[in-house]
N, C-alpha and C positions, 0 to 999 in steps of 0.2 A: 722632530720629536713631537709625539702627541701625548697629552695628558687628559684623562677623563675622570670627572668627579660627579657622583650622584649624592645629593643632599637635599632633604625637605621637598622632594618632588621635582627637583630641577636637575638637569643634566648639563654639565659644563664640559665643553670640548675645547681644548687649548692647543695651539700649535706654536712651537718655539724652536729656536735653533741652539740657544746657549743656556737655557734655564736648567739648573740642576735641582732646584727646590720647587716642587709642585705648588707650595703655598704662595710663592712669589708670582705665579702665573696669573692669579686673579687680578693683579694690579697692572698687568701688561696690556698693551694695546691690541694684541692678537687674540684676545679671549672672545669666544662666541658662546652665548648663553641662550638657551631656548627651553621652554617648559617641556617636561617629559610627555605631558599629555599631547601637546602639539606635535612633537616629533613622532610619537607612536600613531597619533590620529591621522596624520598625513600619509604615512606609509600604509596604515591599515585601510584607509579609504581607497588608495590605489589598488590594493589587493581585492577589496570588496567589489569595486567597479569591474575589475577584470573577471572576477568569478561570476558576477551577475550577467555581464554582457557577452563573455566569450567562453562560458563553460556550462552554467547550470540552467539558464532560462532559454526556452526556445523562441524563435522568431515567429510572430503571428502570421507572417506571410507564407512561409513554406513549412512551418511547424517543426523545424529541425534545429538542433544545437550545432555549433561549429564542427564538432568531431564527426557527426553523422553526415553533414553536408560535405565535408572534405573526403570522407570515405567514398561517397557516391561519385564525387567528381573524379577522384583518383581511379575508380573503377571504369568510369566513362573514358578516361584517357588511355586506359589499358584495353579499351574496346571489348569489354566483357558484356556483350549484349545478351538479352534473355534467350535468344536462340543460337547463341554461339558457344564457344568453348568455356570450360572451367579453368580457373587458375588457382594455384596454391594460395591459401589465406595468408601465409607468411609473406609472400610477395606483395599482396595487397596492403597489408598493414605496414610493411616496410616502406613501400612507396608513399603511403599516406604520411607516415612519420617523417621520412626524409624530405619530402617536398612541401608538405602543407601543415602538418600537426606535430610540432617538436615536443612530444610527450612520450610516455612509455608505450612500447609496442603492445604490452599486455592490456593496457587500458583501451587502446584502439581496437585490438582484437575482440575484447569483451563487448565493446559497443557494436562492432560489426556482427558478432555472433548473435546479439540480441535482435538485430534487424532480420535475422534468418529464422528466429523461433516463432512458429505460428501460434504457440500458446502464450506468448508475450506480446506479439505485435499483430494487430488485426489484419493488416495488409503487408506481409513481409516484403522488404525491398532487396533482400539478398537471398539468392537461391543457393542454399548450402548443400554440399555433397560430403557426407561423412558424419561424424558425431558432433552435433551442435547443441548437445544438452537435451534434457527432456523435462516433462512436467513433474517428475519425481524430485527435481531439484539437483540432479547431477550436472556437473560442469561440462562444457564442451571439451573435446579433445584438443591437444596442442595445435597451434597454427600450422605446424609443419605436416600434420596429418589430414587436414581438411582442405577442401577446395570450394570456390564460390564464384558466382557470377550475378549479374543484376537480374531482377525480375521485371515484368512488364510495368509494374507499378512504379519502380524506380525510374524506368525510361520515361514514364509520363511526368515524373518530377523534373526531369532534365530536358524535356522537349522544348526546343527553341534556343538552347544555349548557344548554338553556333550562329544564331541570327541576331546577336546583340540584344537578347531579351532582358538581360540584367547587367548590372555594373560589375566590374572586376577590380580587384585591388592586388597590390603586391603581396606575395607570401612572406613568411617570417624573415627570409634572408634576401629578398628582392630579386631572386633569380627567375621566379615564375610569377604568374598571376593566378588568383583563385576567385570564384564568384562570391559576391557579398551575400547573395540569396539565390535560391533556385527558382526557376519559372513556376513550378508547381501547378499541374493541371487540375488538381482537386484540393479541397481544404484538409491538408495532411495533418495539421495541428489537432483537429478534432477526429480525423479518421483513425489515426494511430495513437493519439494521446501523447502524453509526455510526463516525465517526473524528474525532479531535480531539487537539490538543496543548495541555495546560495548563501550569502552572508546577510543575515537578518530577514531573509524571505525564502519562500519555497514555492514550488509548483507541483501540481498533481492533477492531470487532466485524463479522464477516461477515454477509451476509444469509442468511435461511433461508426455507423454504416454509411458508406460513400453515397449510395443512391439517395438516402434520406438527406444527407448534407447537400448534395447537388440540387435536389428539389427545393431545399430551404434557401440556398443561394439564389436560385432562379426567382423564387418568390420575393426575396429581398431586392433584387434588381428591378423587378416589375413594379413592386410597391415598396418604395424606400421607407415609408413610415410604418412598416410591419413591426409589431411589438414582439417581445420575447415570448409572450403567451401564445401568440398566433404561430410563431415558429415551432412551438411545441407540437403543433398538428403535423409537422413534417419531420421533426426530430423528437420522437416521444421519449427518448432516453438513451443512455449508453448502449453500445453493442459490443460486448466483451468477446475476445477471441475464444475463450473457453466456454462460452454459452452461459448457462445458468438461468435463473429466474429473477427478474427485477421486481421487488415487492414494495418499492417505495411509493407512497401516495402521490398522485399527480400534482397536488398543490405543493408538496415539498420539492418535487423535481422542477416545477415552474419557478419556485423561489430560488433554487440553486442556480438555474440558468440565468435568472434575472440579475442576481447579485454576483455571480462568479464563484460563490462559495456554497458548499453544502455537502451532503453525504447521501449515498445510495445503498440501500440494503439489497444484497445479492445473495441468493441461496442456491443450493445444488438442485439439479433436476433429478427426480427419482420416480420410480414406478414399482408397483407391487407385482411380484411374479409368483403365480400360483404353482404349487408343487403337488405331489401325490398325497393322498390320505388327509386332505384338508390343510396340509402344511403350506406355508408361504414364506417368502423372503423379499427383502427390499433390495433393488438394484439401483445404484446411483450411477447415472450416465454422464453427468456434467457437474463439475465442481466450480466454486467461485474463482474469479480472476485473481491471479498472483498467489494462489494457495498451492504449496507443494504437496503432491499426492502422498508421498511417503510420510511426511510429517503429519498430515491429516489422519492417516491410518494409525500412526503412533499415538496421537492424541486420543482417538476413539478407543484404542486398546487400553490406554491408561484409565479412561473412564470405566471401562468394563472391569479391569482389575481392582480399581478402587470402589467398585460396586455403587458408583454414583448414578448409573442408569441400570437398575436391576432388571428391567424388562428387555434388555439387549444381551444376547448370549455370546455373539461372536461377530467378527468382521474379517472379510477375506478380500484380497485384491486379485481379481481375475482379468485385469486389464491386458490388452495387447496393443494394437494401434489406437484403439479407442479406450475410453474410461469405462470400467465396470467394477464397482465396489459392491460387494454383497454383504448385507447386514441381516443377521439371523436373529429373530425374536426369541425370547425365553420360552414362550409357548404360543400356540396358534390362537389363543384367546386375546392376545395383545392387540390393541387398536393401533394400526400402522400410522395414523395421523398423530396420535399421542406420542408414539415412539420418535417420529421424525421431528415433531415440534420440540421435543425435549432435546434431541441432538442438535437442532438448529440453535438452541439457546446455550448449549454447553460445549460446542465444538465449532471448528471453522467451516462446517457445512453451510453456515451463514456468516457473512462478513459485511462490514460497512466500508465502502470505498469513499474516502473523503476527497472532494473535489476542491481545488484551489486554482482557478484559471488565471494564474499570474504569468504574463508573457511580455515579451518585448514588442509592443504594439507597432512601433515604427522602426524596429531594429536597434533602438537605443534606449527608450524609456520603458522601464518595467511598470506594468499596470494590471490590476485585477479586472478582467473584462467579462462582460456578459456574453451570452451566445450571439447576440446580434452584433456586438462590437467585433468579435472575432471573425464572423462571416463577412462583415463590412471591410475589415482589413484585408481579407483574402480577395474579395471581388475588386477592390481598388487596386490591389497588386496585379490582378489579372488584366485590368485595364491598362496599367503601365506597361505590362509585358506586351499586350496587343499593339499599343502605339509604337513601342520600340521595334517590334518585329515588322510592323507595317512600314515604318520609316526605313528600316534596313532593306526591306524588299524594294521600296521605291528607289533607293540609291542603286541597288543592283540592276533594276530594270532600266534606269536612265543610262547606266554605263553600258548595258547590253544593247540598248537602242542606238547609242552612239556608234558602237561597233557594227551593228547591222546596217546602218545608213552608209557606213564606209564600204561594207561588202556590196550593197546595192549599187553604189556609184561605180565600184570596180566592175561589176557585171555589165552595167550600162555603157561602160567605157573600157571594155575588156582589151581591145587591141592596143589602145594607148598604154594601158597599165602594163601589158606584156612587153611592149617596146621599151618602156622605162626600166623595167626590171632586167630586161635582156641586155640593153646597150648602155644604160647610164652607169657611171662609176659609183655614184652615191644614190641608189634608188630611193631610199627613205627621204632624203632631202628633196629629190626631184618630185616625189609624190606630194610633199608638203608645199612645194612652191608652185605646182601646177594649178592653173585656173580651170576648174572643171565646169564652169558655167558658160564658157565660150567655145564656139565651134563644135559643140556636142549636142546636136539636136535631139539625139535619143535621150540624153539626160534631162532635157527640158520638156520632154513629152508628158511627164506626170503632172498634169494640171490639177488633178484631184488630190495631190499630196498635202497633208496637214500633219504637222508634228508638233510636239510640245516645244515651247520657246527655248528651253535649255538643251534641246537635242538638235544637232546639225542634220539637215535634210539633203536629198539628192540635188536640190537646186542651189546648194552652197557653192561658194567660189573656191574654197580650199578645204582639204582634209585636215583633221586634227591629228596630233601625234599618236594617240591610241588607235585611230582608224588606220593610219598608214602602217603602224606596227602590226596590226591584225591582218592587213592585206598581205604584207610580206611573209607572215607566218602561215598563210592559207595554203592548204595542200592542193596539188595539181588536180587530184581526183574531184575536188569541189568545183572545178571550172566546167560545170555542165548546166544545162537549162533547168533541170529538175531542182538543182540546188537553189537557183534563183527563186523559183516558186516557193520553196520551203522557207527561204529567208523572208519573203514578203508575207507569208502566212504567220510566221513567228512574230514579225514586226506588228502585224495587226492584233495578234493575241496579246502582245505585251502592252500595246496602246490601251486595249480594253481593260487589262488588269491594272495598269497604271491609273486609268481614270477611276476605276472602282476603289483603289487604295487611297487616292486623293480625296474622294468623297468620304471614305471611312475615317480618315484622319480629321476631316473637317466637321464631322457630325457625331455628336455624343450619342444620339439615339442609335445610329448604325453601329457604334462601338459596343453598346450594351447588347444589341441584338446579336452581334457576332459572339460575344462572350456567352450568351445564353445558348447559342448553337454549340459552342465548344463544351459547355457543361452538360448538355444533353448527350453529346458524343461520349463524354467521359462516363456519364451515368449508364449509357448502354454498354460500354466496354467493361466496366467493373461493377455493374449493378446486380440485381437479384438473379438475372438470367445467366450470369457468368459463374464459373466454378468458384465456390466459396463466397459468393456475393450476397446470398440470402441472409436476412437477420438471424443471428444465432441466439441472442438473449431475449427470452420471452418476457412480456410485461403482464403481471398478474397482481391481484390483490391478495395480501396475506390473509389466510383464514382466521376467523375469530377463534381464539383458543385461550382457555383459562389454564394457567400453569398447574400441573398436577403435583401435589406434594410428594416428596420422596417416599413417604410411608405408604402412599396409595399405590405405588408401583412395586412394592415389595410383597412377595408372596408370604402370607402369614402362616408361620409354622411354630410349634412349641419347641423351646430349647431350655437347657439348664446351663446357667452361667456359672463357671468355676474360676475363681481367682485365688492364687496362692499368696502366702505371706511375702514371697519374694517378687510378686507382681507378674507371674505367668498366668495368662488368661486364655480360656477356651470356651467354646459353646458346644455342648453335647446335645444331640438330637433327642427330642422328646422331653417329658418331665420325669426324670428319674427320681428314685427315693433319695431324699436329702441325707438320710442317715447311712446310706451304703458307703463302703470304703472305696476311696479313689486313690489313684497313684499320682505321686508327685516326685520331683527330682530329689536327689539325696540332700538331706538337710533342710528340705522345704516342707511346708504343710499347708492345708487349706485354710483360707481366711474368709472369703466371701463366697457363698453358695446359695443360689435362689433360682426359682423358676421364672421364665420370661418367654417372650415371643420375638420372632425376627423383626417385627415392626416396632419394637420398643427401643428406647434409648437409655443408655447408662450414664449416670452422673458420678464423677470421681472428684473428690476434694483432696487436694494436696496440702501438706503442712505449710506451704507458702501462701495459702489463702486463695488459690486459683481453682476454679471449677473446670473440669475437662469433660467433653461429651464424646461418647462412643456409640455408634449404631450397632445394634445387636446383629444385624444382617452382615456386618463387616467383620465380625469376630471369627477367628480361626476355628477350624473344626475340632472335634473332641477326640480324634483318634490318637494324637500325640499328646505332648505336654502343653501345647499351645504356643503362644508367642509373648514376649515381654510387653507389658502395657507401655513401657517407655519408648518402644518403637512405633507405637500407634499414635501416641500423643507426645508432645514435647514436655515430658515430665523430667525435670533435672534429676541427676543421680542422687544429689544430697537431699532431695525432697521426699518425704515419706507419704504414703497413702493414709489418709485419715479415715475415709469411709467411701463405700461404693454402693449405689442403690439405683433402682429403676425410677425413671422420671414419670411423675404423675402431673399432668397439666392442672393449673389452678391451685396447687398446694403451696403452702408457705413453710419456710424453714427457719429454725433458730440456729444461728452460727455464732460461735464464740471462740476466743483465743485462749491460750494458756495463761495470759495475764488477767483473765476475768472480764474482758470486754466483749460485747456482742450486740446483736440486733436481729430483727426479723427481716427476711428477704423473700420475695416471691420466687418460687421455684422456676417459673417461666423466664425470669430475668437472669438466671445463672447459666442458661444454655449457651454454649460456645459454638461459634460457626467455624472456627479454625483449630488446627492442631495445637496452637499455642495456648488455648484455654482463655478463660475470662477471669480477671482479677475481681474478687468480690470482697473478701475480708483483708483489710490492710494490716500487715504485720511487719515488724522490723526488729533488727538485732536478734536477741535470743528468743523472742516471742514467736510462737507457732500457732497455726490453726489447730484447734483441739476438738471442737464439738460441732456436729451438724446433725440435727434431729428434726423431724417434722413437727409442726405445731399441731398437737393433738390434745387439747384441753385448754383450760382458762387460767392455769397457774404454771409458774416456772419453779423448779427445784434445783438449787445449785449446791454443790459440795466442794469444799476446797481441800487442798493438801493438808490443811490443819484439822480435817475431819469435822469442820463446822458446816452445818446445813442451813440454807436460807430459802424460804418460800415467799414468792411475791406474785402479783397478777401479771399476766402476759401483756396487758394493756399498758404497763409502764415501760415497755420496750418500744423504741421507734422502729418503723419499717423503712429500710433504706435499700438502695440498689447497690451501693458500694460504700465502704468506709471502715473506720476503726470500731465504731459502735460506742455504746455507753457502758459504764461500770455495772456489772451484775452483782458482784459481792466484794466486800472490802476484806483485804488480807493484810496482816501485819508482816507476816513472812510467808513465802511460798506463793502459790497461784491456784488456778482452778483445776479441779480433777475431773468433774463431769457435770452435766446439766441435762434436764429433761423437762417435758411439759406433761401435765396431767390435769384431770378434772378434780377440783377440790372436794367435791361431794363424794367421789369414789375413794379418796385417800391416796397416800403415796405408797407405792409398792416397790419391792426389790427382792432379789434372791439372796438367801442367807448362805453361809458356807456349806450347808448340807444340801443345797439345791432346792430348798423349799421357798415358795413365794410368801413373803410376809408383807403385811399392809399396816400402815400407821394411819388410823382414821383421825385421831385427835392431833391436829397440827398447829394449834394456837401458839404453842411454845416456839415454833420455828417460823411462823408467819411474821414478816416485817416489811420494811420498805426496801426497795431496790438500792443496792450499794451499801447496805448495812452488813455487819459482821456475821450475824447468824448465831446459832447455838450448836453445841456438840451433837453429833448424830445420835439418833435413837439407838437403844440397845439392840444388838443383833445386826447392825449395819455392816456390810462387807468391809473387810480390811483393805481391799484395793480401792476403796472409795469410788465405786462404779455402780450406777443404776443399771441393773440388768434384770429383765423379766422375760 
């Protein structure tokens, strides 16, 4: 029986046979107590290490994660050569899962499909046949519908596997063995890049050009002290499979390669295409790496619909096998550079690729490496591969020489060998016991024979077991003089090769020279003269460009803004007569009506004290009834519109609440950059924003619901950016009805019930200090307690 108790951060696990009461278990000798932190920490650490080493981070030597390495090895076992047959992807992923990678087949197929996508991988390692996805972001077809085989690049990664080039380990169930790392003929970590998220760390490495990487590796071998800055002469920057233009300054690139962390600005490649009658359009031929074309077009279309780029009229996708995005300007007078620079700033036509070169530098230890450290890990790995392959060849040559010496002895003593095979009951034993150095003058005639000390020669007394076995297995057609000559020639060639290999193993200089030759061969094979080997990403300096304000890109046209009491707003073309009758929805009527231009901005104050900003160019047309303001800005349904007016830079406003609190605010400070608006006047409970009027004079006039009027200087009000404000007028009951500013010398004016303007010049009776009660309004003051003129 098991009992578990969690209390105060501790977990208690108890085992007992006869306990009935869990409380009595704590006093028993079978209680095991450990902190919850330690229990979870140990288990989570195991999971973290597994994720880091066996899933998310690539090996610096071959640049592969385990899943990719196992896929390529499984394909090599299936003999899917680059010039051979295709095989169903389901078979490949199934064999990989069953033999080496005990995870989901969907994850394996996704990893394999990515290796076949030339828009994701700079040098694809899988040659796919069928739908393997596209740059629009569409997923590959199911594994049962596609076929695949290896590419020449993948074969270069596996070259030398059969020559003991790398270590092997048991697979997950011990039935088979798998390579710990691939031989890798080129720096695949940098050539194809890698991305992954582990526990507490991540990696993101951009792809590069193989020819540049091989040249940098050769330079590092010849001059081990080469700095990262010098390597930049050979590897100037990433080379993305989708091309584009790298506009990151050289000093930033050098810093990124030196530290292993940084970012690269990549933008689309474009050109201006001339049309008839002076018209033109922009054609985008390459887009940034890892940007889905369909989503990019959707984003640009959203910018057009939101009128955030008024000088752009339309976007079309005319792509086939290549990229062709057509951007139409609003008019032929638009500057194409201004249009593209604006798009670069507001869309994914320009992106930043963040590099984090976090890799398993020795197959075990994660480390953020510089460019030099990654290349050094690769060339050191290539040296290990070279030594292992050389030693493997030495062992093979020694075994072959041993057999050849046996064949030569047999030819020099052919009659005796035939007699033994023909008449002896146990030919193998007889061959082993025969003394070949006596009574065989022909065998002793090779005075010039010299063989390695560990290889038996024709002057030996007895044959070895492998020699005798080879003689017995020899075909009769081989018993001819020509075969003996060929054996002697093969022996001489093997001696020469063996001598060269022994010198290679014993000389570090010869080893590095051989590695340089191999890198040059790889550079020739996959370099700029090969299909797809040329650099695709151009390196340029970003042009100096001052961001153009939105207003400067809007075509200036006169409009008339119409907003109803229910909040339906529209913009009618031209400046119409403000007194003419307009149509509204049933039960609705006009409230705000004024002339404006498309370059103007509207300010709307809600009763919640928030200012909202609308661009006149974004207002709906005037043919219908317009659209609700609440759909254009996030104005809550319970919030009323206090006022709406055109923004004038530099002007100051008087804002006040129904409680009689207010202050002066700069109009430039109330501009909102988002649909949610900007909170300026703080109100709470039943208090609402009530007054917003421009400062146009040296005094303020307030009137309360009690019809008392107070006049005081504007200078007594503070200027704030946001707040509740100060008391304008004191009330015993009720609150503020209205407020306005005016010049004291001109007097205070208002409209009487008959619509006539009346002015009160003598205001000494109503002038007082701010926050005082004031006096009853002058005779003839409107009954609605509003200043209107």
